[in-house]
C-alpha positions as CSV (number, residue, x, y, z in Angstrom):
1,M,173.0,113.4,72.4
2,T,173.8,114.4,68.9
3,G,174.4,117.9,69.8
4,D,177.5,116.8,71.7
5,K,179.2,115.1,68.5
6,P,181.8,116.6,66.8
7,R,180.6,117.5,63.3
8,G,183.2,116.3,60.5
9,E,182.8,116.7,56.5
10,T,185.1,115.9,54.1
11,F,184.9,117.3,50.8
12,V,186.4,115.3,47.6
13,P,188.9,117.2,45.9
14,T,187.5,118.2,42.4
15,S,190.6,117.3,40.4
16,G,194.4,115.5,40.1
17,R,193.8,112.1,42.4
18,V,194.4,110.1,38.8
19,Q,197.2,112.2,37.3
20,G,198.8,112.2,41.3
21,V,198.7,108.4,41.6
22,A,200.2,108.1,38.3
23,V,203.0,110.6,39.3
24,V,203.9,109.0,42.3
25,L,203.8,105.6,40.6
26,I,205.9,106.6,38.1
27,G,208.5,108.4,40.3
28,L,208.6,105.3,42.5
29,A,209.1,102.8,39.5
30,C,211.9,105.1,38.4
31,A,213.7,104.7,41.7
32,V,213.3,101.0,41.9
33,L,214.4,100.5,38.7
34,A,217.6,102.5,39.7
35,V,218.2,100.5,42.4
36,V,217.5,96.8,40.9
37,G,218.6,97.6,37.3
38,D,221.4,96.0,35.7
39,G,224.9,97.7,36.5
40,P,225.6,100.1,39.6
41,V,222.9,102.1,41.3
42,T,222.6,105.3,39.9
43,W,221.8,107.5,43.1
44,W,221.1,110.5,41.0
45,A,218.2,108.5,39.2
46,V,217.2,107.3,42.7
47,A,216.9,110.6,44.4
48,L,214.9,112.2,41.1
49,G,212.3,109.6,41.4
50,V,211.9,109.8,44.9
51,G,211.7,113.7,44.2
52,F,209.2,113.4,41.8
53,A,207.3,111.1,43.4
54,A,207.1,113.2,46.5
55,L,206.5,116.5,44.8
56,G,203.5,114.6,42.7
57,W,202.0,113.5,46.4
58,A,202.5,116.7,47.8
59,A,200.9,118.7,44.4
60,L,198.2,116.5,43.6
61,L,197.1,114.2,46.3
62,R,197.6,116.0,49.9
63,P,195.6,119.1,49.2
64,G,192.2,118.7,50.4
65,V,189.1,120.7,52.1
66,A,187.5,119.5,55.3
67,V,185.1,120.6,58.0
68,S,186.0,119.6,61.8
69,D,183.9,120.5,64.6
70,D,183.7,124.4,64.2
71,T,187.0,124.5,62.0
72,L,187.4,124.7,58.1
73,V,190.7,122.8,57.4
74,L,192.3,123.8,54.2
75,R,195.4,121.1,53.4
76,N,197.8,122.6,50.8
77,I,201.0,121.5,49.6
78,V,203.6,122.6,52.5
79,H,201.3,123.6,54.9
80,T,197.8,123.6,56.4
81,V,195.2,126.5,57.6
82,R,192.9,126.0,60.3
83,I,189.9,128.8,60.2
84,P,187.2,129.1,62.7
85,L,184.1,128.7,60.5
86,A,182.4,131.5,62.1
87,A,185.3,133.8,61.2
88,V,184.4,132.9,57.7
89,E,183.1,136.4,55.8
90,E,183.1,135.0,52.3
91,V,183.6,131.8,50.1
92,A,183.9,131.3,46.6
93,V,185.0,128.7,44.3
94,R,186.2,129.5,41.0
95,Q,189.4,127.8,39.6
96,V,190.4,127.5,43.2
97,L,188.5,127.8,46.2
98,A,188.5,131.3,48.1
99,V,188.0,131.9,51.9
100,R,188.0,135.5,53.3
101,A,188.4,135.6,57.3
102,G,189.5,139.2,58.5
103,E,191.8,140.9,56.3
104,R,193.2,137.8,54.7
105,R,192.3,135.8,51.7
106,Y,193.0,131.4,52.1
107,V,192.7,129.6,48.9
108,S,192.9,125.9,48.4
109,A,193.7,124.1,44.9
110,A,191.5,121.1,45.9
111,I,188.6,122.3,44.9
112,G,187.9,124.4,41.8
113,R,185.5,124.5,38.9
114,G,186.6,124.8,34.9
115,R,186.0,128.0,33.0
116,R,183.0,125.7,31.0
117,Q,181.8,124.9,34.5
118,L,181.8,128.5,35.6
119,R,179.7,129.7,32.8
120,R,177.1,126.9,33.2
121,D,176.5,127.7,36.6
122,D,176.5,131.4,36.1
123,R,173.7,130.8,33.5
124,A,171.8,128.2,36.1
125,P,168.3,129.2,37.9
126,R,169.2,128.9,41.7
127,G,166.5,128.7,44.4
128,G,164.1,126.1,45.7
129,S,164.0,123.3,48.2
130,G,166.0,120.9,45.6
131,D,169.0,123.7,45.3
132,V,171.4,121.8,47.1
133,V,170.7,118.3,45.7
134,R,170.6,120.0,42.2
135,M,173.9,121.8,43.0
136,A,175.6,118.6,44.1
137,E,174.4,116.8,40.9
138,E,175.3,119.6,38.5
139,S,178.6,121.4,40.0
140,Y,180.4,120.3,42.6
141,G,182.2,123.4,43.0
142,L,179.1,125.1,43.5
143,F,177.8,122.6,46.4
144,V,181.1,123.0,48.2
145,E,180.7,126.7,48.4
146,E,177.4,127.0,49.3
147,R,178.0,124.1,52.3
148,I,180.9,126.2,53.5
149,R,178.8,129.2,53.4
150,Q,176.0,127.5,55.2
151,L,178.2,125.8,57.8
152,A,179.8,129.3,58.6
153,E,176.5,130.9,58.7
154,Q,175.3,128.1,61.5
155,A,178.4,128.5,63.3
156,R,178.0,132.3,63.6
157,A,174.3,132.0,64.4
158,T,175.5,129.4,67.2
159,R,177.8,131.9,68.7
160,G,176.0,134.9,68.2
161,I,178.3,136.8,65.9
162,K,177.1,139.2,63.3
163,L,178.7,139.1,59.6
164,Y,181.5,141.5,59.5
165,G,181.2,142.2,63.2
166,P,183.9,143.3,65.9
167,E,183.5,139.5,67.5
168,Q,184.3,138.2,63.9
169,A,187.2,140.2,63.3
170,A,188.5,139.3,66.8
171,L,187.9,135.6,65.8
172,A,189.5,135.7,62.5
173,A,192.6,136.1,64.9
174,E,192.6,132.8,66.0
175,V,193.5,131.6,62.2
176,R,196.4,129.1,62.2
177,R,198.8,128.2,59.4
178,E,200.8,125.1,60.4
179,P,203.7,124.1,58.2
180,A,203.6,120.3,56.9
181,V,207.0,119.7,58.2
182,P,206.9,115.9,56.9
183,V,206.3,117.0,53.4
184,I,208.9,120.0,53.6
185,V,211.8,117.7,55.2
186,L,210.7,114.9,52.0
187,L,211.0,117.5,49.5
188,A,214.2,119.2,50.6
189,G,215.8,116.0,51.3
190,S,215.3,114.5,47.8
191,A,216.3,117.9,46.4
192,L,219.6,118.0,48.4
193,A,220.1,114.1,47.7
194,L,219.5,115.0,43.9
195,V,222.4,117.4,44.0
196,V,224.7,115.5,46.2
197,A,224.2,112.5,43.9
198,L,224.9,114.9,40.7
199,V,228.3,116.2,42.4
200,V,229.5,113.5,43.4
């Protein structure tokens, strides 16, 4: 039965992947060179390299947007936000993805559109049966915006919830913000190690 299978969809981030890999590799290379280079180990360089790699990974590689079952998942630098799809009132992709649920606005830098793409999208005609396919080909950010909007409408229809109704407001109270503890520990630990290495 296909209705019992959990629905999942992951949206590919629109920028930062190549730069993120480069930053992580440069940071790790600096840390390795500080350890294996000639002379004594320079611990401040090790801590700086690890911190640089950790920050690059957290800021450029970790952010993501996905739908898991009936939940929109926004993974940011130091936290993850889980929003029930039926609670989503508004979705917009400008420079960043912005989602409104209840009285709160949640953003993710994983999906965005540049100024040039925004102007192009504003001029392009919309509508028709091939609209979703055209959007996916011409403007991925616009495609993600429309897809999340469709999934939210489907989730509301399944639950019998009206847009901006009291049930939707109550559902918005179920939004969860979870700290990314390993990322926070890694960033704080590398910063602390750098300070200790510089002082000692």
